[in-house]
C-alpha positions in Angstrom: 63.5 97.9 91.3 65.7 99.9 93.7 65.3 103.7 93.7 68.2 106.1 93.5 67.4 109.8 93.9 70.0 112.4 93.0 69.6 116.2 93.5 71.8 117.9 91.0 70.9 121.3 92.6 72.2 120.3 96.1 76.0 120.4 96.4 77.1 119.2 99.8 80.9 119.4 100.0 84.0 119.2 97.9 85.5 115.8 97.4 89.2 116.5 98.0 91.3 114.8 95.4 93.6 113.6 98.3 90.9 111.1 99.3 92.4 108.9 96.5 95.9 109.2 98.0 98.5 106.4 98.2 101.0 105.2 100.8 104.5 103.9 100.3 106.6 102.6 103.1 110.0 101.0 103.3 108.4 97.7 103.6 109.0 94.5 101.5 109.1 95.3 97.8 107.0 98.4 97.8 109.8 100.9 97.2 112.7 98.7 96.2 111.8 96.6 93.1 108.3 98.1 93.1 108.8 101.9 92.6 112.6 102.2 92.6 115.1 100.0 90.8 118.1 102.4 90.6 119.6 104.3 87.8 121.7 101.3 86.5 118.9 98.8 86.4 118.1 97.0 83.1 114.4 97.7 83.9 113.5 100.9 82.1 113.6 103.8 84.5 114.0 107.5 84.8 116.4 108.5 87.6 115.8 105.1 89.1 112.0 105.2 89.1 110.4 102.4 87.1 108.9 103.8 84.0 106.1 101.3 83.7 104.9 101.8 87.3 105.1 105.6 87.1 103.1 105.7 83.8 100.5 103.4 85.3 100.2 105.5 88.4 99.9 108.7 86.4 96.9 107.1 84.6 94.9 107.0 87.9 96.0 110.5 88.8 97.6 109.8 92.1 97.0 113.0 94.0 99.3 112.6 97.0 101.9 110.1 98.3 102.6 109.4 101.9 106.2 108.4 102.8 108.4 106.9 104.5 105.9 105.1 106.7 104.2 103.7 108.6 106.1 102.1 111.5 109.3 102.7 109.6 108.8 106.4 109.9 109.4 106.4 113.6 112.7 104.7 113.3 113.8 106.7 110.2 116.6 109.2 110.5 116.5 111.3 107.4 120.2 112.1 107.3 120.9 108.4 106.7 119.2 108.8 103.3 120.9 111.9 101.8 124.3 112.5 100.2 126.3 110.1 98.0 124.6 106.7 98.0 127.9 104.8 98.6 128.2 106.7 101.9 124.7 106.2 103.2 124.3 104.2 106.3 123.0 100.7 106.0 120.5 99.7 108.7 118.3 96.8 109.7 114.6 97.2 108.9 113.5 95.9 112.3 109.8 96.3 111.7 109.6 94.6 108.3 111.4 91.4 107.7 114.8 92.2 109.4 116.3 93.0 106.0 119.1 95.5 105.3 117.9 98.9 104.3 120.6 100.7 102.4 118.9 104.0 102.3 119.4 104.4 98.5 115.9 105.8 98.4 115.8 108.9 100.6 114.5 112.4 100.6 115.8 113.4 97.1 114.5 110.2 95.6 111.1 110.6 97.1 110.7 114.2 95.8 111.9 113.0 92.4 109.2 110.2 92.4 106.5 112.8 93.3 107.8 115.1 90.5 107.4 112.3 88.0 104.0 111.4 89.3 102.9 115.0 89.4 101.5 114.5 92.9 101.5 116.3 96.2 103.9 115.3 99.0 103.0 113.9 102.4 106.1 113.4 104.6 105.8 111.5 107.9 108.3 112.7 110.5 109.9 110.7 113.3 108.6 111.5 116.8 109.0 108.0 118.2 112.8 107.8 118.2 113.7 111.2 116.8 114.3 114.6 118.3 112.6 117.9 117.8 115.9 119.2 116.3 116.0 116.3 113.8 112.5 117.0 112.7 113.0 120.7 112.5 116.2 120.3 110.5 114.5 118.0 108.0 111.8 120.6 107.4 114.5 123.2 106.9 116.4 120.9 104.6 113.3 120.3 102.4 111.7 123.7 102.3 114.0 126.6 103.2 115.0 128.7 100.3 118.1 130.8 101.3 121.3 130.5 103.3 121.1 128.1 106.2 123.0 125.0 107.3 120.4 122.6 106.0 119.7 124.5 102.8 123.4 124.5 102.2 123.6 120.8 102.8 120.7 120.2 100.4 122.5 122.2 97.7 125.7 120.3 98.4 123.8 117.1 97.9 122.7 118.2 94.4 119.4 120.1 94.9 119.7 123.8 95.3 116.1 124.7 95.0 113.7 124.0 97.9 111.0 121.4 97.6 107.3 121.9 98.5 106.0 119.8 101.4 102.2 119.8 101.2 101.5 117.7 104.3 103.7 116.7 107.3 102.7 114.0 109.7 104.1 114.5 113.2 104.7 110.9 114.2 102.9 107.7 113.2 100.9 105.3 115.3 102.3 106.7 118.5 99.9 104.6 120.4 101.8 101.6 119.2 105.0 101.2 117.1 105.6 105.0 117.3 106.3 105.0 121.1 103.5 103.3 123.0 102.4 106.7 124.2 99.3 107.6 126.1 97.0 110.0 124.3 97.4 113.0 126.6 101.2 112.6 126.5 101.2 112.4 122.7 98.9 115.5 122.5 101.4 117.5 124.5 104.4 116.1 122.5 102.5 117.0 119.3 102.1 120.6 120.4 105.8 120.8 121.1 107.1 119.0 117.9 104.7 120.8 115.5 106.0 124.2 116.7 109.2 123.5 114.8 107.6 122.3 111.6 108.0 125.9 110.3 106.5 127.6 107.3 109.5 129.4 105.9 109.1 132.6 104.0 108.0 132.2 100.4 107.0 128.6 100.9 103.4 127.6 100.9 101.9 126.5 104.3 102.6 123.0 105.4 99.5 121.2 106.5 100.3 119.4 109.8 98.8 116.0 110.5 98.5 114.7 114.1 98.5 111.0 114.9 94.9 109.9 115.4 93.3 106.7 116.6 93.7 103.1 116.0 90.3 101.8 114.8 87.7 102.5 117.6 90.0 104.1 120.2 87.7 107.0 120.8 89.5 107.9 124.0 92.6 108.6 122.0 90.7 111.1 119.8 89.1 112.8 122.8 92.3 113.1 124.8 94.6 114.2 121.9 92.1 116.9 120.9 91.6 118.0 124.5 95.4 118.5 124.9 95.9 120.2 121.6 92.9 122.6 121.8 93.6 123.5 125.5 94.5 127.1 125.8 96.0 127.2 122.3 97.1 130.3 120.5 96.0 129.0 117.1 92.4 130.0 117.0 90.2 126.9 116.8 92.7 124.7 114.9 94.4 123.0 117.9 97.8 123.4 116.0 96.7 120.9 113.5 95.2 120.7 110.0 94.4 117.0 110.1 94.0 114.1 112.5 94.7 110.6 111.2 92.7 107.4 111.5 93.9 103.8 110.8 91.7 100.9 110.0 92.4 97.7 108.1 89.8 95.2 106.8 90.6 91.6 107.6 87.8 89.1 108.0 89.7 86.7 110.3 91.2 87.6 113.6 94.5 89.6 113.9 96.5 86.4 114.2 94.9 84.6 111.2 93.5 87.2 108.8 92.5 84.7 106.1 93.8 84.1 102.6 93.7 86.8 100.0 92.6 84.3 97.3 91.1 81.2 99.0 87.8 82.2 100.6 84.2 81.2 100.5 80.9 83.2 100.3 80.7 83.4 104.1 84.2 85.0 104.2 83.2 87.4 101.3 80.3 88.8 103.3 82.3 88.9 106.5 84.9 91.0 104.6 82.1 93.3 103.3 80.8 93.7 106.9 84.2 94.5 108.3 84.9 97.1 105.6 81.6 98.8 106.1 82.6 99.4 109.7 84.6 102.4 108.3 81.3 104.3 108.2 80.7 104.0 111.9 84.4 104.9 112.7 84.2 108.1 110.6 80.9 109.1 112.2 81.9 108.5 115.8 85.4 109.9 115.6 83.9 112.8 113.5 81.4 113.5 116.3 84.2 113.9 118.8 86.1 116.2 116.3 82.9 118.2 115.9 83.0 119.2 119.6 86.4 120.8 119.2 86.2 121.8 115.5 82.5 122.5 114.6 83.4 124.2 111.4 85.2 121.1 110.2 88.4 122.9 109.5 90.6 120.0 110.7 90.4 117.2 108.2 90.1 113.5 109.1 93.0 111.8 107.4 92.5 108.1 106.9 96.1 107.6 105.9 96.1 103.8 106.3 93.2 101.7 105.1 92.6 98.6 102.9 92.5 94.8 103.2 95.1 92.9 105.2 95.2 89.2 104.6 97.8 86.5 105.3 100.9 86.8 103.0 101.1 84.8 99.9 102.5 81.3 100.6 106.3 81.1 100.3 106.9 84.9 100.7 108.6 86.7 103.5 106.0 87.2 106.2 107.5 90.6 107.0 106.9 91.8 103.4 103.1 91.7 103.6 102.7 90.7 99.9 99.2 89.6 99.0 97.2 89.0 95.8 94.2 91.1 94.9 90.8 89.9 93.7 87.3 91.2 93.0 86.8 91.2 96.8 89.5 93.9 97.0 87.8 95.8 94.2 84.6 95.9 96.2 86.4 96.9 99.3 88.0 99.8 97.4 84.7 101.0 95.8 82.8 100.8 99.1 85.4 102.8 101.1 85.9 105.4 98.4 82.1 105.9 98.4 82.1 106.2 102.2 84.9 108.8 102.0 83.1 110.7 99.3 79.9 110.8 101.4 81.8 112.1 104.4 84.0 114.6 102.4 82.9 117.4 104.7 85.2 115.8 107.3 87.4 113.3 105.4 90.0 115.4 103.6 92.5 112.7 102.7 92.9 108.9 102.6 95.9 106.8 101.7 95.4 103.2 100.7 98.0 100.8 102.0 100.1 100.3 100.0 101.0 101.5 96.5 103.0 98.5 95.1 103.5 94.9 96.3 102.3 95.4 99.8 98.8 94.7 101.2 96.0 96.1 99.0 98.3 97.5 96.4 97.2 98.9 93.0 100.2 97.4 91.3 102.2 94.2 91.6 105.7 93.6 90.1 107.9 90.6 89.5 111.2 91.5 88.1 110.6 93.4 84.8 106.9 92.4 84.8 104.1 94.6 86.1 100.3 94.0 86.5 97.5 96.3 87.5 95.3 94.9 90.3 91.4 95.0 90.4 91.9 97.8 93.0 93.9 99.8 90.5 90.9 99.6 88.0 88.5 100.9 90.7 90.7 103.9 91.3 90.9 104.4 87.6 87.1 104.7 87.5 86.7 106.8 90.6 89.4 109.4 89.6 86.6 111.5 88.1 85.4 112.3 91.6 88.7 114.1 92.4 88.0 117.8 93.4 84.4 117.4 92.3 81.4 118.5 94.4 79.5 115.8 96.3 75.8 115.8 95.3 72.9 114.9 97.6 71.9 111.3 96.8 69.9 108.5 98.5 69.6 104.8 97.5 67.2 102.1 98.5 69.0 99.0 99.7 68.2 95.7 101.3 70.2 93.3 103.5 72.0 90.4 101.8 74.6 87.9 103.0 75.0 84.6 104.9 74.0 84.2 108.5 72.5 87.0 110.6 75.9 88.4 111.8 77.2 88.9 108.2 74.3 90.7 106.6 75.2 93.9 104.6 73.4 96.4 102.4 73.4 95.1 98.8 74.4 98.5 97.3 76.5 101.6 98.0 76.9 104.8 96.0 78.2 108.3 95.8 77.5 111.0 93.2 79.5 114.1 92.3 79.6 116.8 89.6 82.9 118.0 88.2 84.0 121.4 87.1 82.7 120.8 83.5 79.3 120.0 84.8 79.6 116.2 84.2 77.8 114.1 86.8 79.6 111.0 88.0 77.8 108.1 89.8 79.8 105.3 91.3 78.0 102.2 92.7 79.0 98.9 94.2 76.9 95.7 94.2 78.0 93.5 97.2 75.7 90.7 96.3 77.5 87.7 94.8 74.4 86.2 93.1 71.9 88.9 92.2 71.9 91.8 89.7 69.7 94.7 90.7 67.6 96.9 88.4 68.0 100.6 89.4 65.8 103.5 88.5 67.6 106.8 89.1 65.5 110.0 89.5 67.7 113.0 88.7 66.4 116.3 90.0 67.7 119.5 88.3 69.5 117.8 85.3 68.3 116.2 82.1 70.7 113.5 80.9 71.9 114.1 77.4 75.0 112.1 76.9 75.7 109.0 79.0 78.8 106.8 79.2 79.5 104.0 81.7 82.2 101.5 82.6 82.4 98.6 85.0 84.7 96.2 86.9 83.0 92.9 87.5 83.7 89.2 87.6 83.6 86.1 89.8 84.6 86.8 93.4 88.0 85.0 93.1 89.0 86.7 89.8 92.4 88.2 89.9 95.1 89.4 87.6 98.3 87.4 87.4 101.5 87.7 85.5 100.3 84.9 83.3 96.8 86.5 82.8 97.2 90.3 83.5 93.8 91.3 82.1 91.4 88.9 83.7 89.9 91.9 85.7 89.8 95.2 83.9 87.6 98.2 83.2 85.0 97.3 80.6 82.5 99.5 78.8 79.0 99.2 80.1 76.1 99.8 77.6 73.2 99.0 79.9 72.1 102.6 80.9 68.9 103.9 79.4 67.3 107.3 79.6 63.9 107.3 81.2 61.4 110.1 82.0 62.7 110.8 85.5 66.4 110.2 84.7 68.2 106.9 83.9 67.6 103.2 84.4 70.1 100.3 84.5 70.8 96.9 86.0 74.0 96.6 88.1 75.5 93.1 87.8 76.4 91.0 90.9 79.9 91.5 92.3 80.6 94.7 90.5 81.8 98.3 90.7 80.1 100.7 88.2 80.8 104.2 87.1 78.3 106.2 85.1 79.1 109.7 83.6 76.2 112.0 82.6 76.5 115.3 80.8 
């Protein structure tokens, strides 16, 4: 029997709700057809936003939405996406499929979507191909309340009142598609550009996000921080509130990432091994950040993460459309547990992407919509949002196939919310074995217990023909014992237990 120890008296850090953030790029069918169908569509919508998708996303309490990219962000010129839609410039989406982008979804539509979702805004600015003036004017257009050229243009375009920008990314992947920059060059460019991302009077402070590393590029982290913190006039913040990190889980190589649905047990454990690498990345990049920001005031922003497999057969390779199985559910649960456990440094994460792209929470096909296994994991984990991380430790053992693909059988994180309810989330990575768990809870006597689970065979998925194959189910196997609780977590499962 594995031992879980929880200290209800030891709160470690706040789990920022933004850790469960989402990402939507002008890529494939994420925005067009997925989120936005236009005001004249026969698919039910409010101001062009799909009603079914919006309602489903509200259910999982989407806290923040990153837009417009991604690589698309550093070729996006915001003025192309405002004003009368018939006059908006049509461009070629050079990064994603070479399709025509008609810019019918732009700044106004993005803020309308966030209004309907009730979520915070995370806008990614164009440093790669855009000017300082262009970025500065976009911030003015979005946030300035008063008389100015951009505020006047916003009013002319139908929105007199300023919007609130919660987070602003200064460039995206500037080590690659955002300009192929060297880290010290980007660091100095960041200092320059962020100067003009102004906090206008009466508007809440915009949190500025600098472009961080691709996977394990620790030199990038070191050199960007060195440039930004060098002789700065901004105390110890280095002109930034966050530094991003991008890491995708794909069990094959970059050229052949493997199928999203056709995989064997070896590939399962290889995927688990790859996704657990997130722990090392956060720890090592975090250690570099600690040298410049020992108080952890600058957040690590994991604003692109998730599985990346080969596209579904017969679909546009530039659209990155993939199915979603129990394997994705485990990847989601593992990563969210890791983010929770590192919530002293990780302040936001944005899974890629929200609808119809990579590890999405929703898939659509014309008027049809399905919730993926990943969606249901987010639905269970939403109770961690803005809760306090509790000290916890769990006995694990190594499982898997072949020495190079061994992984711990279990992961967990535990929090307590504002109402005093304790939330335990746990994943069982083992495909064959259920594990009995005895949880010792220090400082709290369980009175009322509820539990829910997402479980199934590793290939299980939701389709438009069978949309409820994988879903959240009630779990009645938790018993009170002298020291706390006891239960058995099934193989291949993600479990949530609430204790009051």
